[in-house]
C-alpha positions as CSV (number, residue, x, y, z in Angstrom):
1,M,-9.8,-14.3,0.7
2,K,-13.5,-13.5,0.8
3,K,-13.3,-13.6,4.7
4,Q,-10.3,-11.2,4.6
5,F,-12.4,-8.7,2.6
6,E,-15.4,-9.3,5.0
7,T,-13.2,-8.4,8.1
8,L,-11.9,-5.4,6.1
9,F,-15.4,-4.3,5.5
10,E,-16.2,-4.4,9.1
11,M,-13.2,-2.3,9.8
12,L,-14.2,0.3,7.3
13,K,-17.5,0.5,8.7
14,Q,-16.2,1.7,11.9
15,P,-15.2,5.5,12.2
16,L,-11.6,6.4,11.9
17,R,-9.9,6.3,15.4
18,L,-7.7,9.2,15.9
19,E,-6.7,8.4,19.5
20,G,-7.4,5.1,21.6
21,G,-6.2,3.1,24.4
22,I,-4.0,0.8,22.4
23,K,-1.7,2.6,20.0
24,T,-2.2,1.4,16.4
25,D,-2.2,3.4,13.4
26,N,-4.9,3.5,10.6
27,S,-3.1,1.4,8.2
28,V,-4.0,-2.2,7.1
29,R,-1.8,-4.7,5.5
30,M,-3.9,-7.1,3.6
31,V,-1.5,-10.3,3.1
32,Y,-2.4,-12.9,0.6
33,P,-0.5,-15.7,-1.2
34,A,1.5,-14.1,-4.4
35,E,-0.2,-16.6,-6.7
36,R,-3.7,-15.2,-5.8
37,E,-2.7,-11.7,-6.9
38,L,-4.9,-11.7,-10.0
39,E,-7.8,-13.3,-7.9
40,S,-7.6,-10.6,-5.2
41,R,-7.5,-7.8,-7.6
42,E,-10.6,-9.1,-9.3
43,Y,-12.4,-9.5,-6.1
44,L,-11.4,-6.1,-5.0
45,L,-12.7,-4.4,-8.0
46,D,-15.5,-6.4,-9.0
47,A,-17.0,-7.4,-5.6
48,F,-15.6,-5.3,-2.8
49,I,-15.6,-1.8,-4.4
50,P,-19.1,-2.0,-5.4
51,I,-20.1,-3.0,-1.7
52,L,-18.2,0.2,-0.4
53,E,-20.0,2.4,-2.9
54,A,-23.5,0.9,-2.2
55,K,-23.0,1.7,1.5
56,G,-21.6,5.1,1.1
57,I,-18.3,4.3,2.6
58,T,-15.7,6.9,1.6
59,F,-12.5,5.6,-0.3
60,R,-10.1,6.1,-3.1
61,L,-8.4,3.6,-5.0
62,L,-4.9,3.9,-5.9
63,D,-3.5,1.4,-8.6
64,L,0.3,1.3,-8.3
65,S,0.9,-0.6,-11.7
66,G,1.9,2.6,-13.4
67,F,3.0,4.8,-10.5
68,L,6.8,4.4,-11.3
69,F,6.1,6.2,-14.6
70,E,3.9,8.8,-13.3
71,V,6.5,9.8,-10.8
72,I,9.8,9.6,-13.2
73,D,9.8,11.0,-16.5
74,K,11.3,9.6,-19.7
75,N,14.7,11.6,-19.4
76,E,15.1,10.5,-15.8
77,I,14.4,6.7,-17.1
78,E,17.0,7.0,-19.6
79,A,19.6,8.5,-17.0
80,L,18.8,5.7,-14.5
81,Q,19.4,3.2,-17.3
82,E,23.0,4.5,-17.7
83,D,23.4,4.7,-13.8
84,E,22.4,1.1,-13.6
85,F,25.6,0.0,-15.3
86,D,27.7,2.4,-13.0
87,D,26.4,1.4,-9.8
88,Y,23.3,-0.8,-9.5
89,R,22.9,-0.7,-5.8
90,W,23.1,3.1,-5.7
91,M,20.7,3.6,-8.6
92,K,18.3,1.2,-6.9
93,Q,18.6,3.0,-3.4
94,G,18.0,6.4,-4.9
95,L,15.0,5.2,-7.1
96,S,13.5,3.4,-4.0
97,K,13.6,6.6,-1.9
98,R,12.3,8.7,-4.7
99,L,9.3,6.3,-5.1
100,E,8.6,6.0,-1.3
101,S,8.6,9.8,-0.7
102,S,6.4,10.2,-3.9
103,L,3.8,7.7,-2.3
104,V,3.7,9.2,0.9
105,K,3.0,12.6,-0.8
106,R,0.4,11.2,-2.9
107,L,-1.4,9.5,0.0
108,T,-1.1,12.8,2.0
109,E,-3.0,14.4,-0.9
110,I,-5.5,11.8,-0.8
111,A,-6.2,11.9,2.9
112,K,-6.9,15.9,2.4
113,E,-9.4,14.9,-0.2
114,I,-11.1,12.4,1.9
115,P,-10.6,13.1,5.7
116,G,-11.7,10.0,7.7
117,G,-11.9,7.9,4.5
118,T,-9.8,4.9,3.2
119,A,-7.0,4.9,0.6
120,I,-6.9,1.4,-1.0
121,L,-3.5,0.5,-2.6
122,Y,-3.5,-2.2,-5.0
123,G,-1.1,-3.3,-7.9
124,T,1.7,-3.2,-5.3
125,V,3.5,-6.0,-7.2
126,A,4.5,-3.6,-9.8
127,L,6.8,-1.8,-7.5
128,Y,8.7,-4.8,-6.3
129,P,11.4,-4.7,-5.2
130,L,11.8,-0.9,-5.1
131,I,9.4,-0.1,-2.3
132,R,9.2,-1.1,1.2
133,F,5.7,-0.6,2.3
134,G,6.6,-0.7,6.0
135,E,8.4,2.4,5.3
136,I,5.4,4.1,3.5
137,L,3.3,3.2,6.5
138,K,5.4,4.9,9.0
139,G,5.2,8.1,6.8
140,V,1.5,8.3,6.7
141,R,0.8,7.0,10.5
142,N,-0.6,10.4,11.4
143,L,-2.9,11.0,8.3
144,N,-6.6,11.4,8.9
145,C,-7.2,8.5,6.6
146,R,-7.0,4.8,6.8
147,V,-4.6,3.1,4.3
148,V,-5.0,-0.4,3.0
149,I,-2.3,-2.0,1.1
150,M,-2.8,-5.2,-0.6
151,V,0.3,-7.3,-0.1
152,P,1.1,-10.4,-2.2
153,G,3.2,-12.4,0.3
154,E,3.2,-13.9,3.5
155,E,3.6,-13.5,7.2
156,R,6.4,-15.5,8.9
157,D,7.4,-15.4,12.4
158,G,5.9,-11.9,12.8
159,T,7.5,-10.5,9.7
160,V,5.5,-9.5,6.6
161,Y,7.2,-10.7,3.4
162,F,6.3,-8.8,0.2
163,L,6.8,-11.6,-2.3
164,D,9.7,-13.1,-0.8
165,Q,11.5,-10.1,0.6
166,P,11.1,-8.9,4.3
167,D,9.2,-5.6,4.4
168,S,10.6,-3.5,7.2
169,G,8.6,-3.9,10.5
170,N,5.7,-1.9,10.9
171,Y,3.9,-3.4,14.2
172,L,1.4,-0.7,14.5
173,A,-0.4,-1.7,11.2
174,V,-3.4,-4.3,11.4
175,K,-2.4,-7.4,9.4
176,L,-5.0,-9.3,7.7
177,T,-3.7,-12.8,6.8
């Protein structure tokens, strides 16, 4: 895991590429085994972030562990609980779309605050199985900001699995595995 963070640091030291010969976006999926979630979060917060601060690298952290409750108020949650019994699949799809669009909006705001900087998303496991991070990355492809998403899961046969669910293909994101 330390090697992944070292590779990420080397990437973040480089200026943001707005255009290049090979088309990639400015996003990074940092994929690590789900059982190492707490270890990766601890390393991110206790070791990696202080390095970024010391080197003057512009970034914002976005902890997604409470994001659901920031986006949806108490009355909506109560209504969703009732909808769950009527049509769970429909309720889950609506909630997923709402969270995905809200996260794209939040990342767009962050990109305006730190042009050329980096947004680092962690605590992503809290949104399982509601968000497909590949869809989020498609929505923020043209931002003037790097987006780093901490992904507990694995890559198998070219597909990233968030926990054990395939997470929509985004072949333009850099994958650190």
